[in-house]
C-alpha positions in Angstrom: -88.0 -36.1 -87.8 -85.8 -38.0 -90.2 -82.1 -39.1 -89.3 -79.4 -37.9 -91.2 -75.8 -39.8 -91.8 -72.3 -38.9 -90.8 -70.3 -38.4 -87.6 -72.1 -38.1 -84.2 -69.2 -36.1 -82.5 -68.8 -32.5 -82.5 -65.7 -32.6 -84.6 -66.1 -31.3 -88.2 -64.4 -33.0 -91.0 -61.4 -31.1 -92.7 -59.1 -31.7 -95.5 -57.2 -34.7 -95.3 -53.1 -34.4 -94.3 -50.7 -36.4 -96.0 -47.8 -37.9 -94.0 -45.9 -38.7 -97.0 -42.2 -37.0 -96.6 -39.9 -36.5 -99.5 -36.3 -37.6 -98.9 -34.8 -34.3 -99.5 -37.1 -32.7 -96.8 -36.2 -35.4 -94.1 -32.4 -34.8 -95.0 -32.7 -31.2 -94.3 -34.4 -31.7 -90.9 -31.7 -34.2 -89.9 -29.0 -31.7 -90.9 -30.6 -28.6 -89.2 -30.9 -30.9 -85.8 -27.5 -31.7 -85.9 -26.3 -28.1 -86.4 -28.1 -26.9 -83.5 -26.7 -29.6 -81.2 -23.5 -28.7 -82.0 -23.6 -24.9 -81.5 -25.7 -25.3 -78.1 -23.2 -25.0 -75.0 -23.8 -28.1 -72.8 -22.3 -28.2 -69.5 -19.7 -31.1 -68.8 -19.9 -33.4 -66.1 -16.1 -32.9 -65.5 -14.4 -29.4 -65.7 -10.6 -29.7 -65.9 -9.8 -26.2 -66.5 -12.1 -25.1 -63.4 -10.6 -27.8 -61.2 -6.9 -26.4 -62.2 -7.7 -22.9 -61.4 -9.5 -23.6 -58.1 -6.3 -25.6 -57.0 -4.1 -22.9 -58.2 -6.0 -20.4 -56.0 -5.7 -22.8 -53.0 -2.0 -22.9 -53.6 -1.6 -19.3 -53.9 -3.7 -18.7 -50.5 -1.3 -21.3 -48.9 1.7 -19.6 -50.0 0.6 -16.1 -49.0 -0.3 -17.5 -45.6 3.3 -19.1 -45.3 4.9 -16.1 -46.4 3.0 -13.8 -44.0 3.7 -16.2 -41.1 7.4 -16.3 -41.8 7.7 -12.6 -42.3 6.0 -12.3 -38.8 8.5 -14.9 -37.4 11.4 -12.9 -39.1 10.4 -9.8 -37.8 10.5 -11.1 -34.3 13.7 -12.5 -34.4 15.2 -9.3 -36.0 13.6 -7.4 -33.4 15.2 -9.8 -30.7 18.5 -9.4 -32.3 18.3 -5.6 -32.1 17.4 -5.5 -28.6 20.4 -7.7 -28.2 22.9 -5.5 -30.2 21.3 -2.6 -28.5 22.0 -3.6 -25.0 26.0 -3.6 -25.9 26.0 -0.4 -28.3 26.5 3.1 -27.0 23.6 5.2 -27.7 23.3 9.1 -28.0 21.1 11.1 -26.1 20.1 11.1 -22.5 19.1 8.1 -20.2 15.7 6.7 -20.6 13.4 7.0 -17.6 10.4 4.7 -17.7 7.7 5.9 -15.0 4.7 4.2 -14.6 4.4 2.5 -18.0 2.6 -0.5 -18.1 2.8 -0.9 -21.7 3.5 -4.5 -22.4 5.8 -3.8 -25.7 8.5 -3.1 -22.8 8.3 -6.9 -21.9 11.0 -9.2 -23.6 10.6 -10.4 -26.9 9.4 -14.2 -26.9 11.9 -16.8 -28.2 10.5 -18.3 -31.6 11.5 -21.4 -33.2 11.0 -22.3 -36.6 10.6 -26.0 -37.6 13.7 -27.6 -39.3 15.8 -24.7 -38.0 18.0 -24.0 -35.1 16.3 -22.0 -32.3 17.2 -18.5 -32.2 19.5 -16.9 -29.2 17.4 -15.3 -26.6 18.1 -11.7 -26.3 18.0 -11.9 -22.4 19.5 -14.2 -19.9 18.6 -15.9 -16.8 20.1 -14.7 -13.2 20.3 -17.4 -10.4 19.6 -15.8 -6.9 21.2 -17.5 -4.1 19.8 -17.4 -0.6 22.3 -17.6 2.9 21.1 -21.1 3.3 22.0 -22.0 0.1 18.5 -22.1 -1.6 18.6 -21.1 -5.4 16.0 -19.7 -7.6 16.2 -18.6 -11.3 14.9 -15.1 -12.7 14.2 -15.7 -16.1 13.9 -12.8 -18.9 16.3 -10.3 -17.2 19.6 -9.0 -18.4 22.8 -9.6 -16.5 22.0 -8.3 -13.0 24.4 -6.8 -10.2 21.7 -6.3 -7.3 18.4 -7.6 -6.3 16.0 -6.7 -3.6 12.4 -8.0 -2.8 9.8 -5.8 -3.8 8.1 -4.0 -0.9 5.1 -6.2 -1.4 7.0 -9.4 -1.4 5.5 -10.8 -4.5 8.6 -10.2 -6.6 12.1 -8.6 -7.0 13.7 -5.2 -8.0 16.7 -5.9 -10.2 19.6 -3.4 -10.8 21.2 -4.4 -14.0 25.1 -4.7 -14.3 26.6 -1.7 -15.9 27.1 -1.6 -19.9 28.3 0.8 -22.3 24.4 2.0 -22.6 24.2 2.5 -18.7 22.0 0.7 -16.2 18.7 -0.9 -16.0 16.0 -1.3 -13.3 13.7 -4.2 -13.8 10.7 -5.5 -11.8 10.1 -9.1 -11.8 6.9 -10.3 -10.1 5.7 -13.7 -8.8 3.3 -14.3 -11.7 5.9 -13.8 -14.4 5.5 -10.4 -15.3 8.8 -8.6 -16.3 9.1 -4.9 -16.6 11.7 -2.0 -17.1 11.4 0.8 -14.9 14.6 2.7 -15.9 16.9 2.2 -18.8 20.2 3.8 -19.8 20.5 5.3 -16.4 23.8 6.2 -14.3 24.3 4.7 -10.8 21.2 3.2 -9.4 20.6 2.6 -5.5 17.8 1.2 -3.6 16.4 1.9 -0.3 16.6 -1.2 2.3 12.8 -1.6 2.3 12.6 -1.0 -1.6 10.0 1.8 -1.4 12.4 4.1 -3.1 15.1 4.3 -5.7 17.8 7.1 -6.6 19.3 7.1 -9.8 21.9 9.4 -11.8 20.2 10.9 -15.2 22.3 13.0 -17.2 23.5 15.8 -14.9 20.7 15.2 -12.4 20.2 13.0 -9.5 16.5 11.8 -9.0 14.6 9.8 -6.4 11.3 8.5 -6.9 8.9 6.2 -4.9 8.3 2.7 -6.0 4.5 1.5 -6.0 3.8 -1.9 -7.7 5.6 -1.8 -11.1 5.8 2.0 -11.4 8.0 4.9 -10.2 6.1 7.9 -8.7 6.5 11.2 -7.4 10.1 11.8 -8.9 12.2 14.7 -7.4 15.6 15.8 -9.1 18.6 18.2 -8.3 21.6 19.0 -10.2 24.7 17.4 -9.3 28.3 17.7 -10.1 29.9 15.8 -13.2 31.3 12.8 -11.1 28.8 12.7 -8.5 26.6 9.2 -7.9 24.1 8.1 -5.2 25.7 5.7 -2.7 22.8 4.6 -0.4 19.7 6.0 1.3 20.1 7.1 4.9 16.5 7.4 6.5 14.8 10.0 4.3 18.1 11.3 2.5 20.4 10.0 -0.1 24.2 9.7 0.6 26.0 11.3 -2.6 29.7 10.6 -3.3 31.1 13.8 -4.9 33.8 12.3 -7.0 34.7 8.1 -7.1 38.4 9.3 -7.5 38.7 11.1 -4.1 37.1 11.5 -0.6 33.9 13.6 0.1 30.4 12.8 0.4 27.0 14.7 1.4 23.5 14.1 2.2 20.5 15.2 0.0 17.2 15.2 1.3 14.9 15.2 -1.9 12.5 18.2 -1.9 14.4 20.2 0.5 16.5 21.9 -1.9 19.5 21.5 -3.9 22.9 19.6 -3.1 24.2 21.3 0.5 26.9 23.6 -0.3 28.8 22.5 2.9 30.3 19.1 2.3 32.4 16.5 3.9 36.0 15.9 2.4 37.2 12.9 4.3 34.9 10.0 3.9 35.9 7.3 1.3 33.4 4.6 1.7 30.3 3.5 3.7 29.5 0.0 4.9 26.2 0.4 6.9 24.1 1.9 9.9 24.2 1.3 13.5 20.8 0.9 15.3 21.0 4.5 16.2 21.2 5.6 12.6 25.0 6.8 12.8 26.9 5.5 9.9 30.0 3.3 9.8 32.7 4.3 7.2 36.2 4.7 6.1 37.9 8.1 6.1 41.0 9.4 4.8 44.0 10.6 7.0 47.0 12.8 6.5 49.3 9.9 6.0 49.0 9.4 2.3 47.6 5.9 1.5 46.5 5.2 5.2 42.6 5.2 6.1 40.8 4.5 9.5 37.4 3.3 10.3 34.9 5.9 11.7 31.5 6.1 13.1 29.8 9.3 11.6 26.8 11.4 12.5 24.1 11.4 9.8 24.4 15.0 9.1 25.4 17.1 6.1 28.9 17.6 7.6 29.1 13.7 8.3 31.1 14.5 11.4 33.2 11.7 13.0 32.0 10.6 16.4 34.6 7.7 16.9 37.6 6.6 15.1 39.7 3.4 14.7 42.9 3.2 12.9 45.1 0.1 12.8 43.7 -2.7 10.4 45.0 -2.0 6.9 41.8 -1.5 4.8 40.9 -1.9 1.1 39.5 1.1 -0.7 36.9 -0.9 -2.8 34.1 -0.2 -0.6 32.9 -3.8 0.1 31.7 -4.1 3.7 28.9 -4.9 6.0 27.6 -4.0 9.4 25.6 -6.8 11.4 22.1 -6.0 12.5 23.0 -5.2 16.0 25.9 -2.8 14.9 28.4 -5.0 16.8 30.5 -6.5 13.8 32.1 -5.2 10.9 33.0 -7.4 7.7 35.4 -5.4 5.7 38.1 -6.2 2.9 41.7 -5.4 3.9 45.2 -7.0 4.1 46.7 -9.4 6.8 50.5 -9.3 5.8 50.7 -9.5 2.4 47.4 -11.4 1.7 44.3 -10.0 0.6 41.4 -11.2 3.2 37.9 -10.1 4.5 38.3 -9.0 8.0 36.2 -9.0 11.2 36.1 -5.9 13.3 34.7 -5.4 16.8 32.9 -1.9 16.5 32.4 -1.9 20.1 36.3 -1.5 20.4 36.7 1.1 17.7 39.6 3.1 19.0 43.2 3.8 18.9 44.0 0.2 19.3 41.4 -1.2 16.9 42.3 -4.7 15.6 41.0 -7.2 13.0 40.9 -10.8 12.5 40.7 -12.8 9.4 37.4 -13.8 8.4 38.0 -15.5 4.9 38.8 -14.9 1.3 38.3 -11.4 0.0 34.6 -10.4 -0.5 32.6 -9.4 -3.8 29.1 -7.8 -4.0 26.8 -8.0 -1.3 27.1 -9.1 2.3 24.3 -10.6 4.0 23.8 -10.9 7.7 21.2 -13.6 8.7 21.6 -12.7 12.3 23.9 -11.1 14.7 26.5 -13.6 14.3 26.2 -15.2 11.0 27.0 -13.7 7.6 27.5 -14.9 4.1 29.1 -13.6 0.9 30.7 -14.7 -2.5 34.3 -14.5 -3.2 35.8 -13.5 -6.5 35.1 -16.9 -8.0 31.5 -17.1 -7.1 31.7 -19.6 -4.4 29.7 -19.0 -1.3 31.3 -18.1 2.2 29.5 -18.6 5.4 31.0 -16.9 8.3 30.3 -17.7 11.8 31.7 -14.8 14.2 32.3 -17.4 17.1 34.3 -19.6 15.1 36.4 -16.4 13.3 37.3 -15.1 16.8 38.5 -18.6 17.7 40.9 -18.8 14.8 38.8 -20.7 12.4 38.4 -18.5 9.2 35.5 -19.3 6.9 36.1 -21.4 3.6 34.4 -21.0 0.2 32.2 -23.6 -1.2 30.9 -24.1 -4.6 27.4 -23.6 -5.2 26.1 -26.7 -6.7 23.7 -26.7 -9.9 25.0 -23.6 -11.0 25.3 -23.2 -14.6 28.9 -23.0 -16.0 30.0 -19.5 -16.3 27.1 -17.9 -14.4 27.5 -16.0 -11.3 25.0 -15.9 -8.7 23.5 -13.1 -6.8 23.3 -13.3 -3.0 20.1 -12.2 -1.5 18.7 -12.0 2.2 16.2 -14.6 1.9 14.1 -16.7 -0.9 
C-alpha cells in the first residue's frame, strides 16, 4: 500500500482565516462596547437614597410609638382628673349601687408620671387608722372616710366614705391591696357591728344587703319617708330615724314587710345596746329643750323601760356604751362648758348624775374593755378615758397623734 502525504489527524483543512482588522471596524467595536456599559444599570456598593428612606421609616415608627404612648398617658391622666372632679360635682339620677361587681375597672386609677414633668396629683387620698393603743395604719387609694370596720374575715376593712355632694361611698380594702367600690352615690350608710350586713338609703328606698367577700348579696328594700335614714343595726332589724330634725324612730326587719305604721315619737338619739339587747338612748320631754336618758325595749314602739333626767345632754348624738352596759360616755355640758360626760347606767333614775370625762367627743367611741375608752376631740387629738380616774375627779386630756400628716384627721378603730 502506498503512503499518501498530508495531516495525520482527523481535522480537515479549511479556508485560511484572516486576522487583520481594519481601523474603522475596531473603532466601531469599542464604541458599541462603551455604549452597552453606559446603558446597563449596575448596583452601587453604597445606596444613599435607600439609607435615607430606611432612616426616615425608623424615625416615623419611633415618633408613632411615642405619640401612642403619650396619648395613653394623657388618657389616664385625664381620666384621673375626671374622677377627681366627679367626686365633688353633683350628678343627676339615682344613686349607683354596685352589687357583686368584681370588675377591676372599679379600682382607682394608677398615678402616672412623665419623665421631665411634675407628677399628676392622685385622684384619691390615704386615710390613717388609729387604734386605741396609738398604733397607726394608712389605707391607700380610698377617698375621705368617716367610719371603718374590719371585714367579717378579718382580712381587710369596710370603709364608709364621708358625705359629698354626690353622696356617700362604701369601699372594701383587702390586706392584699385590692380596693373596690361596693356602693356609690348612696345616702346614709350603716354597718352591722359584725360587718356582715350593710343598710343604706337609695333614693326613696331603704336597702339591706349581706357582705360576702367583696360583694353585696341578697338585697332587700322598702320605701321610706323622704327624710328617713338608717341609724344602726339592732339584731336582725334596722333602727330608722324618721326625720333628722325631730324625734321619732322605728325598727324595720328586712323581709318582714314595709316600715311599721306604729312609730315611736319621743326618741332622739341612740348610743348603744346593753348585754340583754335593750337600747340606751336620748328622749324628748314635755319641757322644751330638755332631754333625758332612757333604756328602751327593742320593739316597734321602742317603749322606755327606765328614764334618767338631770344631765344637760347635747343633741349631736355622739355617745357610746361600755361592753358590760355599766357606763355611758355622752356629750353634754357642765355649767357653761361643753364636755364629754360619764354616766353610771346602773344608777339611771330620777337623780341621775354625770361627771366630766374630758373634752367633747367626735366620731366613734371605742371601748377597749369595761373601764377604758378612747375617742377623738374636735382637733383630731386622741383622748383616752380611765373610768376609775374620771370618777376620782381626774378627767382625761387630749394628746396629739405623732406622725400624722398635716391636715389629716385619723379614724379611730377598735383594733389593728
